Structure formats: C-alpha cells, structure tokens
N, C-alpha and C positions, 0 to 999 in steps of 0.2 A: 744341363743346360743353361748359357746365359743369354740372358736380352741382346748383347755385343757380341754374341760370338761370330769369326769371321772380320768383325772390325776392326778400325784401325783410328787411334785415336792419336791425335801429335799436340801435346802441351807444353808452351812455352814457358819457363819459368817451375818446372815440377820439380826440381829440388829440394822442395821444402813448399809452404805456407798451402793456399788454397789450392794448386792444383798439385799439389802430393794426394792429399786427400783425393782429389778427384782421380789420379793416374792410379791410382789402389784400387777406388772405387769400380773404375773400368775395365781393371784387371781382374778384378771378383769377377764381373759378369761377363765373363770372356773377349774380352777386346784384347787386340796389340797394342800396347802403350809403348808410344815414342816418348821420352823427356827428353825436352832441349832445355841448357841452362847452362850457364856459364860458372858456377859451382860445384866443379866435378866432386868434392868430395862429398855433397849433401847427394850430387846426383846418382853416384855409385852405392852410395849407402838405397837411399829409394829403391835402385833397379837391384841390389840384391834382396829387399826388402820383399819386395812385388817376385822375385821369381823364387824364394825360398814360401813365398806363400803358394804355388803352384801357378805364377800368373807367365806371360809372355812380355817380356818386354826389352828395350835396346834404350839406352843413357845416349845421346851426342854431344860432346859439351862444345858451347856456344854459346854467341853473343849477338839478342836482339837486334842490336845495333848495328851491325855490320852487313851489309848483303851479301859477301862472299861467302861468311859463314853461315846464313841464314839458306842461300842458295843451297850449299853443298848438304847441309843438314836436311832440307826437306828432301831433296836428288838421293840422301843417302835412304832416308826412308822410302822412297819411291820403287828404290834399287831394290831394298829387302823384302819389302812387306806388300810391291806392285800399285801400291795406292794409300792414300789418305783419307778416312771416311769424315771423321772429326777432326776441326784446327780450333784447339782451346787458346786465345793469348792470356796467361795470366802472369806473365813475366812484368815486376815491378818493383817500382821504390821509390822512398819516402824522403824528400830534402826540402825541410820545411823552413819557408822563414818570411817575416813580414814584406808585406811591397817593398818599402821603402830600405831593407836591407838586401833582400835577395836578390844573392849573386847570380849572374851571368851563367855560370856552369851548372850552378844547381836548375837553374834554369833547364839547359839545355840537357842535362843528363836524365830529369825526369822525360820531359817530350819527348824524348829520341827514344827512350825505354817504353815506353807505355805506345804512344803515337808510330814511330816511327816503327815499332819494332813490332806492331800491330799491320801495320801498311808492307811489311817487307817478309812479314811469315804470308800473310794475306796473299800478294801479289806470286810469290812461289809458288802456293797449292793451284789459286784460282785459274792460273798459266796452263798447267798441267791439266787440271777437272776440264777444262776448257776447251783444250786442245786433242783432250778425246772424245768428247762430244761434238765436234767439227771433223772427226774422224769417222765417228760412228753416230751419224744423223738420227734423229725419230720426230715420227709424227708429232709427238704428243712428251710435252714436259717432264710430264711424271712416271717416261720409261726410261730418261735418264738416272743414273746412278744416280742414291739420295745423297746428298753433303748436305753438313751442316759446320756453320763458324760462330763461336764463340769467344766473345770477347769480356773480361770481367771488368766493368765500368764499376762504380763508387755511388754514395749518395751525396763525396763530396764534388759531383759534378755538378751540384744546383750550387756550388760556396761554399768555401770554410776558409774560416780566420787563418793566415799564418800556410794555406795553403795553393797560393796563387797558380804557381805552373802544377802541381798535382790537379786541383780545378779544372783548366783548363786542360792539362791533358784526359780525365775521363770522360768529361763532356766531348771531346771531340771524338772518344771513340762511340759518344751514341751517333753523331753525325755521319761517321764511316761505316757504322751501322747499317743507318738509315739507307746509303749509297749503297752499299752491297747488297742489301735486300732488293732497291731496283734494277739494279748492274744483271746481277746473279741469277734470279731466278728462272731465268730465258732459260738456265741448265741445270735446274735441282738442286740448284745452290744458295740451303737456307740459312739469316744472318742473324744473333741474336744478342744483345746485349745483357750483364749483369748485376744490377747496383747493390751490393749487400753494406750494409750499415755495418759497426766495430764489429771485426768479426776475430778470436784469437788466433792472431797464428806467430811467430817468433817473429817478427819487424814490430806490429804492434803491441805486444809482449810487452817487449824494451823499451818502449814508448810509455807505455801506461806504467809501468815500476819505477817509474823516475819519482822523485821527489817523494819517495817512501809509498807511491802510490795514489798518491793524489787525483794524478785523472784518471787513474780504476776509476774511485772510489763515484768519480763525478758524471763516469760516462755510465756507466752502472746503472744509477739515477736519475738519467734521461732516457733510456730504455725502456719500456714495459718489459719486455723479455730477458732483459739483461743482453752484455755482451754476445756475440752470436757464436758460435762453432763450427768450425769448418762443415761438418757433416752438411750443414742446410744449404751451405752454398755445392755442394757436390751433388746433391740430392735432385739440385735447379739445375745444374750441368744435364746431367743425365737424362733428367726427363726433355729437357730441351733436343737432344741427342735420340730421343727412343721415337717408336712408332705413335708413341701416345701425343708428341710437339710436327706431325709430319704434315700439318694442315696449317701450320703458322711459320711467318718469316716475316725479320723484319721488327720484332719485339723487344721492348727493353724490362726488365724484369727486378721489381726491387724486392730486398731482401730487409725487412726492415724492422723485424724484431717487434712490431708492436706500432713503431710511433710513426706517426704520419707528419709530422713537421721537422721543422730542419733539429738535429741531434744538437 
C-alpha cells in the first residue's frame, strides 16, 4: 500500500528535472501520474521508466504557454482518471541576461512559461474542481475532496543578478499561491509554493559546467550543505500532498541547503 493509492498527480515539466523525480516518487507511492511537457522524447522516456517500475502513468505532449493545449491536456487527464488530486507546476526555463541587455523575447519566454503556465494549468484544474463542489454541495469545507496545488518557485524570487525575468516569475508565483490559498480553500483546495536553492537538474548542470566548472565550485562553497539533489525537493512536494500536511494552506517552503542569506 502506497500513501497515494488512488490519487492522481498532474505534473507540468515532468519530462526532466525536479518534476521527473517527483513523478517517479508519486508513482512509487501508488499515485496515477500524468506528465505534461513539450519534450516528447524525454516525456516518453520517463513514462516508460515509470511503467517499467510498475507505476501507472500517462504522458501528454503539450506546452504550458498555450491555453488550448493546457485545456486539452487537463481534459484528457480528467477523462482518463476522472479527476486530478494534485497539481504540480514545475515547467520552467532559464534565459538570463543583465537588465540593460535582457531581450523582450527572453522576458516573455520566462514569464510565460512560469507565470502564464501556472495560471493556465491552475485555472483548468480549479474550474473543474469548483464545478464538482457546486454540483455536490457540502455543509463543511473538509467534506469536499482534498486537492493540493504546488508550484516550484525559487530562492531567486528574492532577487538574483542577471535574472530579472526569472526572479520576477518566481516571486510572482508566491503572490499567485497566496491568492489561490485565499480563493480556493472554501473548496478544500490548498495551495503552496516551494523555494529551492540550487538543485542538480539538467538545465542547471549545463550552466554550472561552463568555464571548466567555475560556477559549480563557487556555488558549492556558498551553500553549507552543497548543491542539492532533486530528491530533497520531491520529498517536500510529496509531504505537502500528504495527509500530514492536510491542515496547511498558502505556505512558502524554503529548501535552502542550510543557507539563510542569499546565495
């Protein structure tokens, strides 16, 4: 018996990085997993790996920046599994640049992937959840189905040189989670954000490997516990979706590697 038997987790960006690890961990705990990502090659790879490990999974190719694709993806998940219990928004990109050099294209790509993508997936799920609650009214909030929303923010939300777009997107997510927490709790939908420090992922590994690993050495020395592993983020995601976090809403959880000031 897994702690998430019978539950359905919908993860954006699940073809790699943090959401890939979370998807595998959810599946290992009995959840049905839906991976929504535009990376078809890696999405199918993760789908196969989860199936080979005995898990139940569905890969849906789609782009979180496109409303019609998000709506179609969420609709497909609901049609297959009847609901989504956990929405995990992890889709993200890095397109850095100093303020005086940052292009409008880079700004739009990062904002649209992180913020618009979260808005579109949250809305697609929330309208279905709310519709169910209105069709099946209860006297007490706790009697409605238990839903969770988790978005991956970042320590960069507090500001980081060369990441005006990324910092804006990640801090914006916090405001969205706080608003969702206020609006949606009446339907027993709880929303949270996670703020990780530097975590080993494909996109970060590529950046840290530049200049003969100069930046890897630099950041490793500034984080007391070192650059993190994806399992440390996945463990918090699963906790926030578990019964142990049932009484929590609107929280912003730092995963900081022991460092309390800016990296």
